[in-house]
N, C-alpha and C positions, 0 to 999 in steps of 0.2 A: 400500801400501794404507793409507787413512786410516779412522779410526773415524767412523761416522755415527750420528746420533741417530735416534729413532723416525720422524721425518718425512723421513729420508733426507738431512739436511743435516749438514755438518760442525759439530761444536760449537765454541764459543769455546775457544781454548786457555787454559791456566792463566795465561799471561803477561798476559792482558787485551787482547791485540791484536785490533782489529776484523777481521772477515773481509775477503777481497779483494772488489773491486767486482763481479766476475762472480758471486761467491757471494751478495752482497747482492741483486743483481738477481734471482737465482734464488729467494731467500727471499721477496722482495716479490711475485714472480709466483706463487709457491705460496700465499702468503697471500691474494692476489687471487682465485685459483681457489677457495680454500677459502671465501672470502666469497661468491662467486657461487654455489657449490654450496649453501651455507647459505641464501642468498636463494631459490634454486629450491625447496629442501626446505620452507622456510617457506611459499612460495606454494602448493605442492602440499598442505601441511597445511591452509592456510586455505581452499583450494578444496574439500577434503573436508569441512571443518567447515561451510562455507556450504551445500554440497550436502545434508549430513545435516540441517542446521537447516531448510532449505526443505522437505525431505521430512517432517520433524516438523510444520512449520507446515501443510503441505498436509493431513496426516492429522488434525491438530487442527481445522482448518477444516471438514473433512467431518463430523467427529463433532459439532462445535458446531452445524452446520446441521441435523443430525439431531435434536439436542436442542431446537433452536429450533422445529422442526416439531412436536415433542411438546408443547412449551410452548404453542404457538399453539392446537393442538387442545384441550388441556385448559383453557386460558384461555378459549377460546370457549365450551366447554361449561359452564364455571363461570359465565361471564357470562350465558348463557341461563338457567341455574338461578337465579342471583341476580335476574335480571329477572322470572322467574316468581314468585319469593318476594315481590319488591317489589310486583308486580301483585296478588298475593293479599292482601298486607298492606294495600295501598291500598283494595282492595275490602272487606276486613274493617273498615276504618275508616269505611266508609259511602259511598265513591265508587262510581260505576257501573263496570262492567267496561270500558266504552268510555273513560271518563276515566282509569282505571288504566292501560290500555294506551297511551293517548295520552301520559301523563306519562312512562312508561318509554321510549316511542319518542322523545319530545323530548329526554330525557336522553341516549339513544344518539346521536341526530343532533347534539346539542351537542358531545359528545366526538369524534364523527367529524369535525365541522367544525374543531375545535381541532387534531386530528391532521393534517388536510389542510393547514391553514394552516402548521403547523410543518414539514411535508414540503416545502412550497413554499419556505419560508425556507431550509431546509438544502440543497435543490437549487440555490437561488440562490447559496449559499456554495460549492457544489461547482463553480460555473461558472469558478472560477479567474480572476476579473476582474483581480486585481493582476498575475498572471503574464501575462495577455494584454496589459495595458498596457505592461509591461516589454518584452515581445517586439515590440510595435508600435513602441516607441522604437528598437529595433534594426532595424526594417524587416522583421521576420519575422512572417508571419501577421497582417498588418494587416487588421482587420475591415472598414475602409472600402474596401480594395482588393477584398475578397470581394463587398461590396455593389455596388461599381462594376462588377465583372465580371458579376454576376448581372443588373444593369440593362442592361448592354451586350448580353448574350445574349438578353434578352427584348425589347429595343427593335426589332431587325429583324423579329422574328416579329409584333410588334404593328403595325408599319408595313405588312407584307405582308398582314396580315389586314384592315387598314383600307382598302387600295387595291383 
């Protein structure tokens, strides 16, 4: 009977002789299994981390949306109060009530127009035009094919309606 180390393998003898070929193959196989087991353990740990991180992000998103709603409500009420104060101040400076309200309304409409313009710009950026161009180069999701399919689908209906 031979002595074995903690991994179940025979240790090198003191003479410095390398182990036999079959023992070397067993050691390499055991090291490979240990590497695969370690990779699976790492994958499981990473999956748990991603799952926990997504749960945290989902919770944070819900709380952020709740606070956004509070901010919108209080921001709107503050805007209404500020417009009321501005209207009263303009009236106190000698403008009529109608002129005071008109100035406040024009200010609100101007900011609304600016916001609508910026929204349209950002929605245009969200269209992912560069990605669509790259996909079209690969022949995937070509926009011209979609338009041609839509025209082909409406052409028989238009001809049937015309005759």
